ZAKOL-564531 format. One record per atom (N, C-alpha, C, O): residue in one letter; x, z, y. Coordinates in nm, 4 decimals. Example, Ala and Ser with C-alpha at 12.3 -4.5 7.8 and 13.67 -1.06 7.14 Angstrom:
> rest, X, Z, Y
> A, 1.3190, 0.7800, -0.5690
> A, 1.2300, 0.7800, -0.4500
> A, 1.3200, 0.7800, -0.3300
> A, 1.4236, 0.8465, -0.3319
> S, 1.2850, 0.7080, -0.2250
> S, 1.3670, 0.7140, -0.1060
> S, 1.2900, 0.7870, 0.0030
> S, 1.3409, 0.8039, 0.1138
END
This chain:
> rest, X, Z, Y
> M, -10.3828, 0.0382, -5.5100
> M, -10.2909, -0.0744, -5.5195
> M, -10.3398, -0.1656, -5.6340
> M, -10.3798, -0.1163, -5.7395
> A, -10.3365, -0.2916, -5.6139
> A, -10.3782, -0.3867, -5.7154
> A, -10.2797, -0.3857, -5.8308
> A, -10.1613, -0.3582, -5.8117
> S, -10.3280, -0.4153, -5.9500
> S, -10.2357, -0.4186, -6.0628
> S, -10.1573, -0.5495, -6.0595
> S, -10.1978, -0.6470, -5.9962
> G, -10.0465, -0.5489, -6.1280
> G, -9.9639, -0.6697, -6.1300
> G, -9.8183, -0.6366, -6.1161
> G, -9.7747, -0.5260, -6.1481
> K, -9.7425, -0.7339, -6.0678
> K, -9.5978, -0.7205, -6.0608
> K, -9.5553, -0.5996, -5.9783
> K, -9.4654, -0.5263, -6.0196
> H, -9.6183, -0.5766, -5.8614
> H, -9.5761, -0.4666, -5.7754
> H, -9.5919, -0.3319, -5.8457
> H, -9.5058, -0.2451, -5.8319
> D, -9.7013, -0.3130, -5.9214
> D, -9.7183, -0.1876, -5.9973
> D, -9.6041, -0.1684, -6.0937
> D, -9.5480, -0.0593, -6.1046
> R, -9.5693, -0.2760, -6.1645
> R, -9.4599, -0.2671, -6.2601
> R, -9.3307, -0.2322, -6.1877
> R, -9.2542, -0.1476, -6.2340
> D, -9.3063, -0.2968, -6.0745
> D, -9.1860, -0.2698, -5.9974
> D, -9.1831, -0.1254, -5.9506
> D, -9.0785, -0.0609, -5.9563
> L, -9.2977, -0.0730, -5.9039
> L, -9.3029, 0.0639, -5.8557
> L, -9.2610, 0.1612, -5.9663
> L, -9.1828, 0.2531, -5.9419
> G, -9.3121, 0.1412, -6.0853
> G, -9.2722, 0.2255, -6.1981
> G, -9.1249, 0.2129, -6.2295
> G, -9.0572, 0.3122, -6.2562
> E, -9.0750, 0.0888, -6.2261
> E, -8.9324, 0.0653, -6.2512
> E, -8.8493, 0.1263, -6.1394
> E, -8.7423, 0.1813, -6.1654
> W, -8.8964, 0.1176, -6.0157
> W, -8.8233, 0.1728, -5.9023
> W, -8.8182, 0.3264, -5.9081
> W, -8.7175, 0.3873, -5.8720
> E, -8.9278, 0.3875, -5.9539
> E, -8.9293, 0.5339, -5.9714
> E, -8.8247, 0.5737, -6.0760
> E, -8.7500, 0.6695, -6.0557
> T, -8.8193, 0.5006, -6.1872
> T, -8.7201, 0.5282, -6.2913
> T, -8.5791, 0.5091, -6.2375
> T, -8.4904, 0.5905, -6.2632
> L, -8.5591, 0.4023, -6.1632
> L, -8.4286, 0.3766, -6.1020
> L, -8.3913, 0.4902, -6.0083
> L, -8.2784, 0.5391, -6.0131
> A, -8.4832, 0.5330, -5.9235
> A, -8.4565, 0.6411, -5.8288
> A, -8.4241, 0.7719, -5.9011
> A, -8.3300, 0.8423, -5.8642
> D, -8.5026, 0.8038, -6.0042
> D, -8.4769, 0.9268, -6.0795
> D, -8.3389, 0.9242, -6.1451
> D, -8.2663, 1.0235, -6.1415
> S, -8.3034, 0.8120, -6.2041
> S, -8.1714, 0.7998, -6.2683
> S, -8.0588, 0.8032, -6.1661
> S, -7.9535, 0.8616, -6.1916
> Y, -8.0803, 0.7413, -6.0513
> Y, -7.9810, 0.7415, -5.9445
> Y, -7.9522, 0.8843, -5.8977
> Y, -7.8364, 0.9231, -5.8820
> L, -8.0570, 0.9607, -5.8760
> L, -8.0417, 1.0997, -5.8304
> L, -7.9830, 1.1873, -5.9400
> L, -7.9030, 1.2765, -5.9117
> R, -8.0210, 1.1634, -6.0623
> R, -7.9656, 1.2392, -6.1748
> R, -7.8166, 1.2099, -6.1905
> R, -7.7375, 1.2999, -6.2186
> Y, -7.7784, 1.0806, -6.1717
> Y, -7.6372, 1.0454, -6.1804
> Y, -7.5584, 1.1195, -6.0722
> Y, -7.4493, 1.1698, -6.0988
> H, -7.6121, 1.1265, -5.9523
> H, -7.5450, 1.1992, -5.8459
> H, -7.5285, 1.3470, -5.8800
> H, -7.4223, 1.4051, -5.8575
> A, -7.6335, 1.4071, -5.9341
> A, -7.6333, 1.5496, -5.9624
> A, -7.5503, 1.5868, -6.0849
> A, -7.4781, 1.6865, -6.0841
> E, -7.5611, 1.5064, -6.1895
> E, -7.5026, 1.5445, -6.3177
> E, -7.3864, 1.4558, -6.3645
> E, -7.3150, 1.4916, -6.4582
> K, -7.3676, 1.3412, -6.3000
> K, -7.2617, 1.2455, -6.3361
> K, -7.2676, 1.2070, -6.4848
> K, -7.1643, 1.1912, -6.5499
> R, -7.3882, 1.1925, -6.5363
> R, -7.4040, 1.1498, -6.6756
> R, -7.3795, 1.0016, -6.6874
> R, -7.4395, 0.9220, -6.6152
> K, -7.2912, 0.9639, -6.7787
> K, -7.2554, 0.8229, -6.7982
> K, -7.3780, 0.7349, -6.8185
> K, -7.3844, 0.6233, -6.7669
> E, -7.4734, 0.7845, -6.8924
> E, -7.5903, 0.7007, -6.9238
> E, -7.6769, 0.6718, -6.8030
> E, -7.7655, 0.5865, -6.8102
> D, -7.6538, 0.7408, -6.6916
> D, -7.7291, 0.7133, -6.5689
> D, -7.6516, 0.6258, -6.4699
> D, -7.7059, 0.5899, -6.3654
> N, -7.5285, 0.5912, -6.4995
> N, -7.4474, 0.5116, -6.4078
> N, -7.5104, 0.3745, -6.3804
> N, -7.4876, 0.3169, -6.2740
> W, -7.5875, 0.3226, -6.4727
> W, -7.6541, 0.1949, -6.4544
> W, -7.7357, 0.1939, -6.3245
> W, -7.7437, 0.0914, -6.2568
> A, -7.7957, 0.3075, -6.2905
> A, -7.8830, 0.3141, -6.1734
> A, -7.8053, 0.2929, -6.0445
> A, -7.8517, 0.2244, -5.9534
> Y, -7.6870, 0.3522, -6.0377
> Y, -7.6008, 0.3317, -5.9208
> Y, -7.5657, 0.1844, -5.9077
> Y, -7.5775, 0.1258, -5.8001
> D, -7.5222, 0.1250, -6.0192
> D, -7.4833, -0.0167, -6.0170
> D, -7.6013, -0.1078, -5.9837
> D, -7.5873, -0.2036, -5.9077
> E, -7.7168, -0.0772, -6.0407
> E, -7.8340, -0.1622, -6.0167
> E, -7.8806, -0.1558, -5.8723
> E, -7.9143, -0.2583, -5.8132
> L, -7.8827, -0.0355, -5.8149
> L, -7.9257, -0.0246, -5.6742
> L, -7.8224, -0.0917, -5.5827
> L, -7.8597, -0.1571, -5.4853
> D, -7.6951, -0.0762, -5.6128
> D, -7.5912, -0.1412, -5.5321
> D, -7.6091, -0.2931, -5.5354
> D, -7.5976, -0.3595, -5.4324
> D, -7.6370, -0.3476, -5.6533
> D, -7.6604, -0.4911, -5.6661
> D, -7.7878, -0.5333, -5.5934
> D, -7.7918, -0.6390, -5.5305
> M, -7.8905, -0.4513, -5.6020
> M, -8.0166, -0.4808, -5.5346
> M, -7.9983, -0.4813, -5.3828
> M, -8.0556, -0.5657, -5.3139
> V, -7.9188, -0.3876, -5.3303
> V, -7.8923, -0.3824, -5.1861
> V, -7.8321, -0.5138, -5.1417
> V, -7.8687, -0.5661, -5.0364
> R, -7.7408, -0.5680, -5.2194
> R, -7.6704, -0.6908, -5.1813
> R, -7.7590, -0.8146, -5.1954
> R, -7.7516, -0.9053, -5.1125
> K, -7.8424, -0.8194, -5.2992
> K, -7.9157, -0.9410, -5.3315
> K, -8.0640, -0.9407, -5.2945
> K, -8.1228, -1.0470, -5.2749
> N, -8.1234, -0.8251, -5.2849
> N, -8.2678, -0.8147, -5.2593
> N, -8.2954, -0.6956, -5.1697
> N, -8.3473, -0.5938, -5.2154
> P, -8.2605, -0.7080, -5.0411
> P, -8.2679, -0.5912, -4.9532
> P, -8.4068, -0.5305, -4.9354
> P, -8.4185, -0.4100, -4.9132
> H, -8.5105, -0.6105, -4.9446
> H, -8.6454, -0.5530, -4.9242
> H, -8.6849, -0.4648, -5.0423
> H, -8.7441, -0.3587, -5.0229
> D, -8.6528, -0.5074, -5.1640
> D, -8.6769, -0.4198, -5.2780
> D, -8.5867, -0.2975, -5.2720
> D, -8.6311, -0.1865, -5.3016
> A, -8.4608, -0.3164, -5.2342
> A, -8.3678, -0.2052, -5.2225
> A, -8.4167, -0.1032, -5.1181
> A, -8.4003, 0.0175, -5.1357
> L, -8.4761, -0.1530, -5.0108
> L, -8.5293, -0.0622, -4.9116
> L, -8.6445, 0.0212, -4.9695
> L, -8.6552, 0.1408, -4.9423
> E, -8.7293, -0.0426, -5.0485
> E, -8.8388, 0.0317, -5.1125
> E, -8.7845, 0.1427, -5.2028
> E, -8.8350, 0.2549, -5.2011
> V, -8.6823, 0.1109, -5.2810
> V, -8.6209, 0.2144, -5.3679
> V, -8.5568, 0.3221, -5.2815
> V, -8.5674, 0.4405, -5.3135
> T, -8.4909, 0.2840, -5.1734
> T, -8.4271, 0.3813, -5.0845
> T, -8.5315, 0.4734, -5.0239
> T, -8.5062, 0.5931, -5.0108
> L, -8.6466, 0.4225, -4.9868
> L, -8.7531, 0.5068, -4.9327
> L, -8.8028, 0.6053, -5.0379
> L, -8.8332, 0.7203, -5.0065
> I, -8.8108, 0.5602, -5.1621
> I, -8.8469, 0.6507, -5.2715
> I, -8.7408, 0.7599, -5.2852
> I, -8.7742, 0.8772, -5.3021
> L, -8.6127, 0.7215, -5.2779
> L, -8.5051, 0.8199, -5.2872
> L, -8.5152, 0.9228, -5.1752
> L, -8.5000, 1.0428, -5.1984
> L, -8.5412, 0.8750, -5.0534
> L, -8.5500, 0.9670, -4.9410
> L, -8.6670, 1.0640, -4.9589
> L, -8.6561, 1.1813, -4.9235
> K, -8.7760, 1.0169, -5.0123
> K, -8.8907, 1.1043, -5.0380
> K, -8.8560, 1.2086, -5.1444
> K, -8.8898, 1.3262, -5.1313
> K, -8.7877, 1.1632, -5.2502
> K, -8.7499, 1.2544, -5.3590
> K, -8.6446, 1.3557, -5.3140
> K, -8.6339, 1.4633, -5.3729
> A, -8.5669, 1.3229, -5.2105
> A, -8.4643, 1.4164, -5.1626
> A, -8.5271, 1.5402, -5.1003
> A, -8.4632, 1.6451, -5.0929
> G, -8.6512, 1.5287, -5.0556
> G, -8.7199, 1.6446, -5.0008
> G, -8.6423, 1.7106, -4.8892
> G, -8.6002, 1.6447, -4.7941
> E, -8.6237, 1.8388, -4.9006
> E, -8.5564, 1.9185, -4.7971
> E, -8.4076, 1.9388, -4.8252
> E, -8.3420, 2.0170, -4.7565
> D, -8.3544, 1.8700, -4.9243
> D, -8.2138, 1.8833, -4.9622
> D, -8.1272, 1.7944, -4.8714
> D, -8.1175, 1.6735, -4.8922
> D, -8.0651, 1.8561, -4.7712
> D, -7.9849, 1.7794, -4.6750
> D, -7.8637, 1.7129, -4.7387
> D, -7.8251, 1.6037, -4.6971
> S, -7.8036, 1.7755, -4.8375
> S, -7.6861, 1.7129, -4.9002
> S, -7.7285, 1.5879, -4.9775
> S, -7.6550, 1.4892, -4.9805
> L, -7.8435, 1.5912, -5.0383
> L, -7.8944, 1.4732, -5.1075
> L, -7.9337, 1.3656, -5.0074
> L, -7.9093, 1.2470, -5.0296
> L, -7.9936, 1.4072, -4.8989
> L, -8.0297, 1.3130, -4.7923
> L, -7.9040, 1.2438, -4.7387
> L, -7.9046, 1.1232, -4.7138
> A, -7.7978, 1.3202, -4.7215
> A, -7.6705, 1.2626, -4.6729
> A, -7.6118, 1.1640, -4.7721
> A, -7.5548, 1.0623, -4.7327
> Y, -7.6253, 1.1935, -4.9001
> Y, -7.5764, 1.1047, -5.0058
> Y, -7.6474, 0.9695, -4.9998
> Y, -7.5843, 0.8643, -5.0097
> I, -7.7787, 0.9745, -4.9835
> I, -7.8594, 0.8508, -4.9736
> I, -7.8275, 0.7777, -4.8436
> I, -7.8160, 0.6551, -4.8417
> A, -7.8131, 0.8539, -4.7346
> A, -7.7838, 0.7932, -4.6050
> A, -7.6506, 0.7193, -4.6083
> A, -7.6409, 0.6077, -4.5572
> A, -7.5487, 0.7793, -4.6673
> A, -7.4150, 0.7196, -4.6714
> A, -7.4036, 0.6130, -4.7802
> A, -7.3025, 0.5433, -4.7888
> G, -7.5069, 0.6005, -4.8628
> G, -7.5059, 0.5019, -4.9703
> G, -7.5974, 0.3865, -4.9382
> G, -7.5656, 0.3045, -4.8521
> P, -7.7115, 0.3782, -5.0063
> P, -7.7958, 0.2594, -4.9910
> P, -7.8515, 0.2381, -4.8509
> P, -7.8641, 0.1236, -4.8076
> L, -7.8853, 0.3450, -4.7786
> L, -7.9409, 0.3271, -4.6449
> L, -7.8362, 0.2654, -4.5517
> L, -7.8647, 0.1699, -4.4794
> E, -7.7171, 0.3203, -4.5543
> E, -7.6107, 0.2655, -4.4706
> E, -7.5754, 0.1226, -4.5113
> E, -7.5549, 0.0369, -4.4253
> D, -7.5681, 0.0965, -4.6417
> D, -7.5359, -0.0386, -4.6875
> D, -7.6433, -0.1386, -4.6449
> D, -7.6118, -0.2501, -4.6034
> L, -7.7690, -0.0987, -4.6552
> L, -7.8763, -0.1890, -4.6107
> L, -7.8638, -0.2231, -4.4631
> L, -7.8774, -0.3391, -4.4242
> L, -7.8383, -0.1238, -4.3827
> L, -7.8255, -0.1487, -4.2390
> L, -7.6991, -0.2287, -4.2071
> L, -7.6997, -0.3142, -4.1186
> R, -7.5922, -0.2006, -4.2789
> R, -7.4670, -0.2711, -4.2538
> R, -7.4758, -0.4164, -4.2971
> R, -7.4297, -0.5055, -4.2257
> L, -7.5347, -0.4410, -4.4135
> L, -7.5389, -0.5764, -4.4691
> L, -7.6603, -0.6587, -4.4260
> L, -7.6526, -0.7813, -4.4175
> H, -7.7728, -0.5911, -4.3989
> H, -7.8991, -0.6633, -4.3729
> H, -7.9766, -0.6013, -4.2567
> H, -8.0993, -0.6104, -4.2519
> G, -7.9063, -0.5394, -4.1645
> G, -7.9718, -0.4667, -4.0559
> G, -8.0874, -0.5371, -3.9884
> G, -8.1970, -0.4814, -3.9822
> P, -8.0668, -0.6594, -3.9367
> P, -8.1758, -0.7272, -3.8680
> P, -8.2983, -0.7533, -3.9569
> P, -8.4100, -0.7644, -3.9063
> D, -8.2782, -0.7629, -4.0870
> D, -8.3880, -0.7898, -4.1789
> D, -8.4670, -0.6643, -4.2175
> D, -8.5830, -0.6748, -4.2573
> V, -8.4061, -0.5461, -4.2063
> V, -8.4721, -0.4240, -4.2539
> V, -8.5023, -0.3221, -4.1450
> V, -8.5775, -0.2276, -4.1689
> I, -8.4464, -0.3388, -4.0275
> I, -8.4590, -0.2348, -3.9239
> I, -8.6051, -0.2158, -3.8802
> I, -8.6449, -0.1030, -3.8512
> D, -8.6847, -0.3209, -3.8748
> D, -8.8255, -0.3034, -3.8335
> D, -8.8986, -0.2088, -3.9279
> D, -8.9675, -0.1172, -3.8829
> Q, -8.8842, -0.2301, -4.0565
> Q, -8.9529, -0.1441, -4.1529
> Q, -8.8984, -0.0026, -4.1502
> Q, -8.9740, 0.0938, -4.1618
> I, -8.7669, 0.0100, -4.1347
> I, -8.7062, 0.1441, -4.1274
> I, -8.7595, 0.2175, -4.0042
> I, -8.7951, 0.3350, -4.0132
> E, -8.7652, 0.1506, -3.8908
> E, -8.8193, 0.2135, -3.7688
> E, -8.9638, 0.2578, -3.7909
> E, -9.0024, 0.3676, -3.7508
> Q, -9.0425, 0.1733, -3.8541
> Q, -9.1825, 0.2046, -3.8797
> Q, -9.1933, 0.3282, -3.9692
> Q, -9.2701, 0.4198, -3.9395
> E, -9.1178, 0.3310, -4.0771
> E, -9.1216, 0.4427, -4.1713
> E, -9.0764, 0.5723, -4.1047
> E, -9.1280, 0.6797, -4.1358
> A, -8.9807, 0.5625, -4.0135
> A, -8.9220, 0.6819, -3.9519
> A, -9.0031, 0.7375, -3.8362
> A, -8.9776, 0.8496, -3.7922
> K, -9.1004, 0.6622, -3.7854
> K, -9.1761, 0.7062, -3.6689
> K, -9.2302, 0.8477, -3.6830
> K, -9.2178, 0.9293, -3.5917
> E, -9.2891, 0.8754, -3.7956
> E, -9.3535, 1.0050, -3.8183
> E, -9.2836, 1.0858, -3.9266
> E, -9.3377, 1.1862, -3.9730
> N, -9.1636, 1.0436, -3.9679
> N, -9.0970, 1.1116, -4.0790
> N, -8.9601, 1.1621, -4.0307
> N, -8.8635, 1.0863, -4.0213
> S, -8.9553, 1.2908, -4.0010
> S, -8.8310, 1.3494, -3.9477
> S, -8.7186, 1.3487, -4.0523
> S, -8.6010, 1.3533, -4.0160
> R, -8.7530, 1.3429, -4.1799
> R, -8.6490, 1.3393, -4.2842
> R, -8.5800, 1.2015, -4.2853
> R, -8.4588, 1.1938, -4.3054
> I, -8.6545, 1.0954, -4.2643
> I, -8.5931, 0.9627, -4.2532
> I, -8.5117, 0.9554, -4.1250
> I, -8.4035, 0.8969, -4.1233
> Q, -8.5626, 1.0138, -4.0188
> Q, -8.4871, 1.0182, -3.8943
> Q, -8.3532, 1.0880, -3.9165
> Q, -8.2494, 1.0393, -3.8716
> L, -8.3554, 1.2025, -3.9861
> L, -8.2327, 1.2753, -4.0133
> L, -8.1390, 1.1918, -4.1009
> L, -8.0181, 1.1900, -4.0782
> A, -8.1942, 1.1235, -4.1997
> A, -8.1118, 1.0377, -4.2856
> A, -8.0422, 0.9307, -4.2038
> A, -7.9249, 0.9016, -4.2272
> L, -8.1126, 0.8716, -4.1080
> L, -8.0521, 0.7694, -4.0233
> L, -7.9367, 0.8257, -3.9396
> L, -7.8451, 0.7521, -3.9029
> S, -7.9410, 0.9542, -3.9099
> S, -7.8314, 1.0147, -3.8340
> S, -7.7049, 1.0271, -3.9193
> S, -7.5963, 1.0512, -3.8666
> G, -7.7191, 1.0109, -4.0497
> G, -7.6039, 1.0174, -4.1404
> G, -7.5447, 0.8828, -4.1727
> G, -7.4568, 0.8726, -4.2583
> V, -7.5915, 0.7784, -4.1055
> V, -7.5408, 0.6421, -4.1271
> V, -7.4246, 0.6190, -4.0302
> V, -7.4334, 0.6527, -3.9121
> W, -7.3166, 0.5615, -4.0816
> W, -7.1986, 0.5333, -4.0014
> W, -7.1541, 0.3896, -4.0223
> W, -7.2046, 0.3212, -4.1113
> G, -7.0618, 0.3441, -3.9426
> G, -7.0011, 0.2138, -3.9627
> G, -7.0818, 0.0964, -3.9126
> G, -7.0614, -0.0164, -3.9576
> L, -7.1717, 0.1201, -3.8216
> L, -7.2554, 0.0096, -3.7695
> L, -7.2029, -0.0470, -3.6384
> L, -7.2494, -0.1516, -3.5932
> H, -7.1075, 0.0200, -3.5774
> H, -7.0553, -0.0233, -3.4477
> H, -7.0061, -0.1686, -3.4576
> H, -6.9314, -0.2043, -3.5486
> G, -7.0496, -0.2504, -3.3625
> G, -7.0103, -0.3911, -3.3601
> G, -7.1015, -0.4824, -3.4429
> G, -7.0853, -0.6044, -3.4414
> L, -7.1952, -0.4244, -3.5135
> L, -7.2897, -0.5046, -3.5944
> L, -7.4172, -0.5288, -3.5139
> L, -7.4488, -0.4527, -3.4224
> P, -7.4909, -0.6358, -3.5484
> P, -7.6114, -0.6701, -3.4725
> P, -7.7163, -0.5585, -3.4663
> P, -7.7942, -0.5534, -3.3711
> V, -7.7199, -0.4702, -3.5648
> V, -7.8208, -0.3650, -3.5704
> V, -7.7802, -0.2398, -3.4937
> V, -7.8625, -0.1503, -3.4743
> F, -7.6561, -0.2318, -3.4502
> F, -7.6056, -0.1094, -3.3888
> F, -7.6897, -0.0630, -3.2706
> F, -7.7262, 0.0544, -3.2644
> D, -7.7212, -0.1511, -3.1774
> D, -7.7930, -0.1084, -3.0568
> D, -7.9300, -0.0483, -3.0897
> D, -7.9715, 0.0505, -3.0291
> R, -7.9983, -0.1082, -3.1849
> R, -8.1304, -0.0538, -3.2228
> R, -8.1168, 0.0804, -3.2931
> R, -8.1946, 0.1723, -3.2673
> W, -8.0185, 0.0922, -3.3817
> W, -7.9941, 0.2193, -3.4510
> W, -7.9577, 0.3271, -3.3488
> W, -8.0113, 0.4378, -3.3531
> Y, -7.8669, 0.2944, -3.2573
> Y, -7.8225, 0.3929, -3.1586
> Y, -7.9367, 0.4318, -3.0655
> Y, -7.9460, 0.5477, -3.0250
> A, -8.0221, 0.3390, -3.0315
> A, -8.1394, 0.3723, -2.9498
> A, -8.2291, 0.4719, -3.0209
> A, -8.2861, 0.5604, -2.9572
> L, -8.2423, 0.4586, -3.1520
> L, -8.3185, 0.5568, -3.2302
> L, -8.2505, 0.6922, -3.2284
> L, -8.3171, 0.7951, -3.2161
> M, -8.1183, 0.6934, -3.2406
> M, -8.0453, 0.8208, -3.2391
> M, -8.0663, 0.8915, -3.1061
> M, -8.0804, 1.0137, -3.1024
> K, -8.0684, 0.8161, -2.9974
> K, -8.0941, 0.8746, -2.8648
> K, -8.2396, 0.9205, -2.8550
> K, -8.2667, 1.0309, -2.8078
> K, -8.3319, 0.8377, -2.8985
> K, -8.4736, 0.8692, -2.8909
> K, -8.5055, 0.9987, -2.9666
> K, -8.5840, 1.0810, -2.9195
> W, -8.4449, 1.0157, -3.0826
> W, -8.4747, 1.1327, -3.1660
> W, -8.3830, 1.2510, -3.1369
> W, -8.3924, 1.3537, -3.2041
> G, -8.2937, 1.2384, -3.0367
> G, -8.2130, 1.3497, -2.9938
> G, -8.0823, 1.3709, -3.0634
> G, -8.0123, 1.4673, -3.0322
> F, -8.0455, 1.2861, -3.1561
> F, -7.9190, 1.3034, -3.2277
> F, -7.7991, 1.2659, -3.1424
> F, -7.6962, 1.3331, -3.1472
> A, -7.8112, 1.1598, -3.0647
> A, -7.6990, 1.1094, -2.9857
> A, -7.6741, 1.1936, -2.8619
> A, -7.5672, 1.1841, -2.8016
> I, -7.7696, 1.2750, -2.8232
> I, -7.7542, 1.3549, -2.7015
> I, -7.7519, 1.5040, -2.7321
> I, -7.7661, 1.5858, -2.6412
> G, -7.7342, 1.5403, -2.8583
> G, -7.7140, 1.6794, -2.8952
> G, -7.8372, 1.7675, -2.9011
> G, -7.8236, 1.8892, -2.9134
> Q, -7.9574, 1.7109, -2.8927
> Q, -8.0787, 1.7907, -2.9011
> Q, -8.1130, 1.8249, -3.0463
> Q, -8.1779, 1.9260, -3.0730
> R, -8.0700, 1.7414, -3.1384
> R, -8.0912, 1.7676, -3.2816
> R, -7.9594, 1.7553, -3.3537
> R, -7.8745, 1.6738, -3.3174
> R, -7.9427, 1.8367, -3.4560
> R, -7.8223, 1.8329, -3.5386
> R, -7.8311, 1.7144, -3.6347
> R, -7.9276, 1.7016, -3.7101
> A, -7.7296, 1.6279, -3.6311
> A, -7.7244, 1.5141, -3.7217
> A, -7.6698, 1.5580, -3.8576
> A, -7.6111, 1.6654, -3.8706
> L, -7.6898, 1.4742, -3.9571
> L, -7.6323, 1.5017, -4.0901
> L, -7.4832, 1.5031, -4.0847
> L, -7.4179, 1.5246, -4.1869
END
């Protein structure tokens, strides 16, 4: 990766993700900033928020409860607020990543929104909507 702004952002995003996850796990007041910052980023800068969310999903590893927390938080908010703008990248990231697929199964509240049909098509494609795979 070339040096410059994106490198700086990546380091900042890693710190944000670590603090966000630590706040969830430990509820330390000094980490609350991360929750607020990511929430603000989701609303104002969805593409950066998606990058942080992808980092969070990677850091969640095999922890389904953590995956569900991320799914019901920034991932769901991104799809609810900016679905048409982020769904292409989410679909691309999820093609070969069963953990992102599982996280998407934990997203709710999209019915009636422009992104619903595409999200639901993914749930069917990956077996969540038809009972072949257990959703979050």
